[in-house]
N, CA and C of each residue as an Amber inpcrd file, in Angstrom:
protein
   417
 -13.1590000  12.0550000   7.5690000 -12.8160000  13.3240000   8.1940000
 -13.9650000  13.8510000   9.0320000 -14.5270000  12.9750000   9.8080000
 -15.6080000  13.3350000  10.7020000 -15.0350000  14.0860000  11.9040000
 -15.5360000  15.3000000  12.2020000 -15.0010000  16.0770000  13.3350000
 -15.0980000  15.3400000  14.6730000 -16.0680000  14.4290000  14.8160000
 -16.2110000  13.6760000  16.0520000 -15.0220000  12.7440000  16.2830000
 -14.3150000  12.3860000  15.2250000 -13.1950000  11.4530000  15.3070000
 -11.8510000  12.1690000  15.4340000 -11.8550000  13.4890000  15.4270000
 -10.6110000  14.2630000  15.3970000  -9.6420000  13.8610000  16.5100000
 -10.1180000  13.8050000  17.7430000  -9.2390000  13.4650000  18.8700000
  -8.6700000  12.0520000  18.7430000  -9.4940000  11.1120000  18.2980000
  -9.0200000   9.7390000  18.1190000  -7.9770000   9.6650000  17.0050000
  -8.2170000  10.3870000  15.9280000  -7.2580000  10.4080000  14.8150000
  -5.9180000  10.9620000  15.2850000  -5.9450000  12.0310000  16.0490000
  -4.7050000  12.6280000  16.5800000  -4.0080000  11.6300000  17.5020000
  -4.7660000  10.9740000  18.3730000  -4.1750000  10.0050000  19.2970000
  -3.5180000   8.8550000  18.5300000  -4.2120000   8.3240000  17.5200000
  -3.6490000   7.2190000  16.7240000  -2.3750000   7.6600000  16.0100000
  -2.3920000   8.8500000  15.4540000  -1.1990000   9.3780000  14.7830000
  -0.0490000   9.4890000  15.7650000  -0.3400000   9.9470000  16.9720000
   0.6970000  10.0520000  18.0040000   1.2590000   8.6870000  18.3800000
   0.4180000   7.6690000  18.4370000   0.9010000   6.3220000  18.7730000
   1.8680000   5.8310000  17.7050000   1.5040000   6.0860000  16.4490000
   2.3730000   5.6560000  15.3480000   3.7020000   6.4010000  15.3780000
   3.6460000   7.6860000  15.6920000   4.8490000   8.5170000  15.7120000
   5.7470000   8.1860000  16.8910000   5.1480000   8.0030000  18.0430000
   5.9210000   7.8240000  19.2770000   6.4360000   6.4160000  19.5140000
   5.8900000   5.4390000  18.8230000   6.2530000   4.0680000  19.1490000
   7.7560000   3.8420000  19.1510000   8.4570000   4.3460000  18.1860000
   9.8880000   4.0950000  18.0810000  10.7570000   5.0530000  18.8740000
  10.1570000   5.9820000  19.6070000  10.9570000   6.9940000  20.3010000
  11.7210000   6.4140000  21.4840000  12.7440000   7.1310000  21.9120000
  13.6020000   6.6990000  23.0200000  13.0840000   7.2010000  24.3770000
  11.9200000   7.8370000  24.4060000  11.3960000   8.4370000  25.6360000
  10.8330000   7.4310000  26.6350000  10.6390000   6.2110000  26.2190000
   9.9320000   5.2420000  27.0480000  10.6390000   5.0000000  28.3810000
   9.8530000   4.8980000  29.4410000  10.3770000   4.6020000  30.7740000
  10.0160000   3.1630000  31.1180000  10.8740000   2.5160000  31.8960000
  10.6170000   1.1190000  32.2460000   9.6020000   1.0110000  33.3770000
   8.6810000   0.0730000  33.2430000   7.7180000  -0.2630000  34.2810000
   7.7100000  -1.7810000  34.3530000   8.1110000  -2.3390000  35.5090000
   8.2100000  -3.7850000  35.6840000   9.0950000  -4.4280000  34.6120000
  10.1570000  -3.7530000  34.2260000  11.1110000  -4.3080000  33.2770000
  10.7320000  -4.1560000  31.8080000   9.5930000  -3.5760000  31.5180000
   9.1720000  -3.3770000  30.1280000   9.0090000  -1.8920000  29.8670000
   9.3650000  -1.4730000  28.6810000   9.1520000  -0.0690000  28.3510000
   7.6690000   0.1380000  28.0740000   7.1910000   1.3190000  28.3820000
   5.7850000   1.6240000  28.1420000   5.4510000   1.4690000  26.6630000
   6.3840000   1.8320000  25.8190000   6.0870000   1.7190000  24.3940000
   5.8960000   0.2510000  24.0000000   6.6630000  -0.6470000  24.5930000
   6.5120000  -2.0720000  24.2870000   5.1650000  -2.5770000  24.7960000
   4.8160000  -2.2070000  26.0190000   3.5200000  -2.6150000  26.5730000
   2.3710000  -2.0460000  25.7480000   2.4890000  -0.7850000  25.4050000
   1.4300000  -0.1390000  24.6270000   1.3310000  -0.7820000  23.2460000
   2.4740000  -1.0490000  22.6280000   2.4620000  -1.6610000  21.2970000
   1.7600000  -3.0120000  21.3530000   2.0820000  -3.8190000  22.3660000
   1.4500000  -5.1370000  22.4820000  -0.0580000  -5.0040000  22.6840000
  -0.4700000  -4.0320000  23.5070000  -1.9010000  -3.8200000  23.7430000
  -2.5980000  -3.3870000  22.4580000  -1.9720000  -2.5040000  21.7250000
  -2.5570000  -2.0370000  20.4740000  -2.5910000  -3.1480000  19.4250000
  -1.5710000  -3.9660000  19.4040000  -1.5640000  -5.0760000  18.4400000
  -2.6550000  -6.0960000  18.7600000  -3.0120000  -6.2420000  20.0460000
  -4.0970000  -7.1580000  20.4130000  -5.4310000  -6.7210000  19.8160000
  -5.5750000  -5.4200000  19.5610000  -6.8250000  -4.9340000  18.9540000
  -6.6320000  -4.6510000  17.4500000  -5.5690000  -5.2280000  16.8640000
  -5.2770000  -5.0840000  15.4320000  -5.0900000  -3.6310000  15.0040000
  -4.3970000  -2.8680000  15.8380000  -4.0630000  -1.4810000  15.5070000
  -3.2310000  -1.4510000  14.2250000  -3.5370000  -0.5470000  13.3530000
  -2.8190000  -0.4380000  12.0820000  -1.6540000   0.5230000  12.2440000
  -0.4340000  -0.0100000  12.1310000   0.7720000   0.8130000  12.2810000
   1.1320000   1.5250000  10.9870000   0.9780000   0.8520000   9.8730000
   1.3540000   1.4230000   8.5780000   0.0840000   1.6450000   7.7580000
  -0.4500000   2.8590000   7.8100000  -1.7200000   3.1470000   7.1550000
  -1.6110000   3.0880000   5.6350000  -0.4470000   3.4430000   5.0960000
  -0.2860000   3.3910000   3.6390000  -0.3310000   1.9440000   3.1370000
   0.3420000   1.0600000   3.8550000   0.3300000  -0.3530000   3.4580000
  -1.0710000  -0.9440000   3.6520000  -1.7600000  -0.5250000   4.7100000
  -3.1190000  -1.0120000   4.9510000  -4.0530000  -0.5620000   3.8280000
  -3.8990000   0.6780000   3.3890000  -4.7090000   1.1990000   2.2830000
  -4.4310000   0.4030000   1.0130000  -3.1480000   0.1390000   0.7550000
  -2.7690000  -0.6060000  -0.4430000  -3.4070000  -1.9970000  -0.4050000
  -3.3250000  -2.6650000   0.7360000  -3.8980000  -4.0110000   0.8720000
  -5.4150000  -3.9900000   0.7230000  -6.0430000  -2.9530000   1.2490000
  -7.4980000  -2.8130000   1.1240000  -7.8950000  -2.6820000  -0.3470000
  -7.1520000  -1.8850000  -1.0910000  -7.4460000  -1.7170000  -2.5190000
  -7.1700000  -3.0120000  -3.2930000  -6.1450000  -3.7440000  -2.8990000
  -5.8790000  -5.0290000  -3.5400000  -7.0600000  -5.9810000  -3.3150000
  -7.6160000  -5.9770000  -2.1150000  -8.8000000  -6.7930000  -1.8310000
  -9.9780000  -6.3600000  -2.7150000 -10.1370000  -5.0490000  -2.9010000
 -11.2130000  -4.5430000  -3.7520000 -10.9820000  -4.9530000  -5.2080000
  -9.7330000  -4.9420000  -5.6480000  -9.4140000  -5.3770000  -7.0070000
  -9.7270000  -6.8630000  -7.1690000  -9.4210000  -7.6490000  -6.1510000
  -9.7220000  -9.0810000  -6.1750000 -11.2300000  -9.3020000  -6.3160000
 -12.0180000  -8.5340000  -5.5630000 -13.4810000  -8.6480000  -5.6460000
 -13.9740000  -8.1990000  -7.0240000 -13.3740000  -7.1440000  -7.5570000
 -13.7360000  -6.6740000  -8.9020000 -13.4930000  -7.7970000  -9.9150000
 -12.3450000  -8.4530000  -9.8040000 -12.0300000  -9.5260000 -10.7540000
 -13.0210000 -10.6800000 -10.6220000 -13.3960000 -11.0130000  -9.3920000
 -14.3640000 -12.0920000  -9.1950000 -15.6870000 -11.7680000  -9.8860000
 -16.0680000 -10.4930000  -9.8570000 -17.3400000 -10.0730000 -10.4610000
 -17.2630000  -9.8770000 -11.9730000 -16.1050000  -9.4520000 -12.4820000
 -15.9950000  -9.0690000 -13.8920000 -15.0580000  -9.9580000 -14.7130000
 -14.3660000 -10.8960000 -14.0640000 -13.4360000 -11.8230000 -14.7150000
 -12.2410000 -11.1240000 -15.3810000 -11.9330000  -9.9140000 -14.9720000
 -10.7410000  -9.2000000 -15.4510000 -10.3850000  -8.1140000 -14.4310000
  -9.2140000  -7.5260000 -14.6020000  -8.7300000  -6.4880000 -13.6780000
  -8.6160000  -5.1200000 -14.3420000  -9.2710000  -4.9390000 -15.4800000
  -9.1940000  -3.6670000 -16.1900000 -10.2470000  -2.7080000 -15.6470000
  -9.9930000  -2.1680000 -14.4670000 -10.9250000  -1.2540000 -13.8080000
 -10.8470000   0.0960000 -14.5190000 -11.9770000   0.5950000 -15.0080000
 -11.9320000   1.9140000 -15.6420000 -11.4530000   2.9750000 -14.6460000
 -10.6990000   3.9310000 -15.1360000 -10.1780000   4.9630000 -14.2500000
 -11.3170000   5.7390000 -13.5860000 -12.4350000   5.8720000 -14.2830000
 -13.6030000   6.5690000 -13.7210000 -14.7380000   5.5730000 -13.4740000
 -14.4030000   4.4930000 -12.7960000 -15.3550000   3.4230000 -12.4790000
 -16.3790000   3.9530000 -11.4810000 -17.6180000   4.1100000 -11.9290000
 -18.6530000   4.7670000 -11.1250000 -18.9320000   4.0760000  -9.7990000
 -18.8340000   2.7480000  -9.7810000 -19.1410000   2.0170000  -8.5490000
 -18.0570000   2.1790000  -7.4800000 -16.8390000   2.5200000  -7.9020000
 -15.7400000   2.6740000  -6.9450000 -14.6430000   3.5270000  -7.6010000
 -14.8540000   4.8410000  -7.5710000 -13.9200000   5.7670000  -8.2260000
 -12.5010000   5.6120000  -7.6840000 -12.3690000   5.3900000  -6.3750000
 -11.0400000   5.2700000  -5.7820000 -10.2980000   4.0430000  -6.3050000
 -11.0160000   2.9590000  -6.5610000 -10.3740000   1.7590000  -7.0820000
  -9.8070000   2.0110000  -8.4730000 -10.5870000   2.6680000  -9.3220000
 -10.1020000   2.9830000 -10.6660000  -8.8460000   3.8300000 -10.6330000
  -8.8370000   4.8200000  -9.7640000  -7.6540000   5.6850000  -9.6260000
  -6.4760000   4.8950000  -9.0690000  -6.7540000   4.0190000  -8.1100000
  -5.6880000   3.2330000  -7.4940000  -5.0460000   2.2870000  -8.5130000
  -5.8720000   1.6030000  -9.3070000  -5.3330000   0.6890000 -10.3190000
  -4.4630000   1.4730000 -11.3010000  -4.9360000   2.6400000 -11.7090000
  -4.1360000   3.4730000 -12.6090000  -2.8020000   3.8390000 -11.9570000
  -2.8390000   4.1540000 -10.6650000  -1.5910000   4.5310000  -9.9810000
  -0.6250000   3.3470000  -9.8820000  -1.1540000   2.1170000  -9.8730000
  -0.2740000   0.9400000  -9.8610000   0.4490000   0.8200000 -11.2080000
  -0.2660000   1.1100000 -12.2770000   0.3570000   1.1000000 -13.6060000
   1.4240000   2.1970000 -13.7060000   1.1040000   3.3680000 -13.1690000
   2.0720000   4.4740000 -13.1890000   3.3090000   4.0960000 -12.3770000
   3.1070000   3.5270000 -11.1890000   4.2390000   3.1080000 -10.3580000
   5.1070000   2.0860000 -11.0520000   4.4770000   1.1380000 -11.7280000
   5.2210000   0.1170000 -12.4650000   6.0190000   0.7620000 -13.5980000
   5.3700000   1.6710000 -14.3150000   6.0380000   2.3500000 -15.4320000
   7.2380000   3.1590000 -14.9370000   7.0620000   3.8860000 -13.8340000
   8.1800000   4.6620000 -13.2750000   9.3340000   3.7390000 -12.8880000
   8.9990000   2.6340000 -12.2370000  10.0250000   1.6780000 -11.8300000
  10.7600000   1.1190000 -13.0490000  10.0060000   0.8170000 -14.1060000
  10.6320000   0.2630000 -15.3080000  11.5370000   1.2750000 -15.9980000
  11.2960000   2.5590000 -15.7300000  12.1450000   3.6140000 -16.2920000
  13.3160000   3.9510000 -15.3770000  13.3900000   3.2630000 -14.2360000
  14.4710000   3.5220000 -13.2890000  14.2510000   4.7700000 -12.4600000
  13.0100000   5.2110000 -12.3810000  12.6880000   6.4230000 -11.6240000
  12.0910000   6.0440000 -10.2690000  12.1100000   6.9690000  -9.3080000
  11.5530000   6.6730000  -7.9810000  10.0810000   6.2460000  -8.0780000
   9.7390000   5.2150000  -7.3110000   8.3870000   4.6670000  -7.3460000
   8.1130000   3.9350000  -6.0400000   6.8470000   3.8870000  -5.6500000
   6.4410000   3.1060000  -4.4830000   6.2330000   1.6360000  -4.8360000
   6.3520000   1.3120000  -6.1030000   6.1380000  -0.0650000  -6.5480000
   7.3250000  -0.9310000  -6.1090000   6.9990000  -2.1310000  -5.6300000
   8.0340000  -3.0720000  -5.1950000   7.8290000  -4.4020000  -5.9130000
   8.8420000  -5.2490000  -5.8280000   8.7460000  -6.5730000  -6.4350000
   7.5920000  -7.3530000  -5.7990000   7.4470000  -7.2250000  -4.4850000
   6.3570000  -7.9250000  -3.7950000   4.9940000  -7.4340000  -4.2800000
   4.8400000  -6.1240000  -4.4240000   3.5640000  -5.5910000  -4.9000000
   3.2660000  -6.0480000  -6.3230000   4.2720000  -6.0210000  -7.1850000
   4.0830000  -6.4930000  -8.5610000   3.6010000  -7.9330000  -8.5430000
   4.2400000  -8.7580000  -7.7340000   3.8750000 -10.1630000  -7.6400000
   2.4400000 -10.3220000  -7.1500000   2.0750000  -9.5880000  -6.1160000
   0.7100000  -9.6900000  -5.5740000  -0.3290000  -9.2290000  -6.5940000
  -0.0260000  -8.1660000  -7.3180000  -0.9470000  -7.6720000  -8.3440000
  -1.0810000  -8.6710000  -9.4870000   0.0320000  -9.2710000  -9.8860000
  -0.0150000 -10.2580000 -10.9560000  -0.7500000 -11.5220000 -10.5240000
  -0.6400000 -11.8940000  -9.2590000  -1.3800000 -13.0520000  -8.7420000
  -2.8840000 -12.8420000  -8.8810000  -3.3350000 -11.6170000  -8.6570000
  -4.7550000 -11.2950000  -8.7990000  -5.1570000 -11.3180000 -10.2690000
  -4.2140000 -10.9850000 -11.1490000  -4.5010000 -10.9930000 -12.5830000
  -4.2580000  -9.6710000 -13.2830000  -3.7010000  -8.6980000 -12.5750000
  -3.4040000  -7.4180000 -13.2090000  -2.2500000  -7.6070000 -14.1860000
  -2.4350000  -7.1180000 -15.3820000  -1.4130000  -7.2390000 -16.4230000
  -0.7840000  -5.8700000 -16.6190000   0.5320000  -5.8230000 -16.4760000
   1.2600000  -4.5780000 -16.7060000   1.7100000  -4.5400000 -18.1530000
   1.3880000  -3.4690000 -18.8180000   1.8140000  -3.2970000 -20.2000000
   3.1660000  -2.6080000 -20.2070000   4.0710000  -3.1360000 -20.9920000
   5.3650000  -2.4880000 -21.1280000   5.4170000  -1.7900000 -22.4740000
   6.2010000  -0.7560000 -22.5220000   6.3690000  -0.0110000 -23.7590000
   7.7280000  -0.3390000 -24.3650000   8.3050000  -1.4630000 -23.9520000
   9.6500000  -1.8150000 -24.3980000   9.7380000  -1.9100000 -25.9190000
   8.6700000  -2.3540000 -26.5480000   8.7140000  -2.4870000 -28.0060000
   8.8240000  -1.1330000 -28.6930000   8.3350000  -0.0720000 -28.0270000
   8.3940000   1.2580000 -28.6220000   9.5090000   2.1180000 -28.0550000
  10.0110000   1.7640000 -26.8740000  11.0050000   2.6060000 -26.2040000
  12.2120000   1.7750000 -25.8070000  13.3620000   2.3800000 -25.8630000
  14.5770000   1.6460000 -25.5110000  15.0270000   1.9410000 -24.0880000
  14.4210000   2.9520000 -23.4240000  14.8550000   3.2910000 -22.0700000
  14.0670000   2.5560000 -20.9900000  13.1030000   1.6970000 -21.3700000
  12.3140000   0.9330000 -20.4100000  13.0570000  -0.3560000 -20.0930000
  13.2000000  -0.6340000 -18.7910000  13.9270000  -1.8310000 -18.3600000
  12.9600000  -2.9840000 -18.1280000  13.4450000  -4.2090000 -18.3030000
  12.6310000  -5.3940000 -18.0330000  12.5230000  -5.5820000 -16.5240000
  11.5810000  -6.4530000 -16.0950000  11.4330000  -6.7450000 -14.6650000
  12.7310000  -7.2880000 -14.0840000  13.4250000  -8.1370000 -14.8320000
  14.6880000  -8.7000000 -14.3410000  15.7140000  -7.5800000 -14.1070000
  15.7690000  -6.6170000 -15.0310000  16.7190000  -5.5140000 -14.8870000
  16.3540000  -4.6180000 -13.7080000  15.0720000  -4.4380000 -13.4760000
  14.6180000  -3.5790000 -12.3870000  15.1090000  -4.1100000 -11.0520000
  15.0210000  -5.4380000 -10.8500000  15.2750000  -6.0020000  -9.5340000
  16.6480000  -6.6110000  -9.3580000  17.5160000  -6.5100000 -10.3380000
  18.8700000  -7.0470000 -10.1430000  19.7700000  -6.0450000  -9.4480000
  19.3040000  -4.8040000  -9.2760000  20.1030000  -3.7690000  -8.5910000
  20.2020000  -4.0140000  -7.1120000
């Protein structure tokens, strides 16, 4: 949140917002939005910041596992407080999904987290309203 970056942040947000709009005018047979999108993609512009953040944290979890041989990041991990909070939020998302409640957790994310070595604990043995992974994704 550096004030020097304010104008750039606003411009990037506008690019993400406007890309799909119908306002584009044709220039040499291409819409400006298509030309702009291609130019931005050439410089690896990030269209989905939430997904980029998630992937960045997954990379950090992978590095944590390489250093510690496990994925049990303490929630208040001093070396990377955000990673500890993020890992906890992945467990919460999984738990919500297993309860059939709204969650940002997806089958792909679960798979990617499990590939790294994150183990999701289920409370199925203590609770009857928790659904198995198979039940979650057969809908």
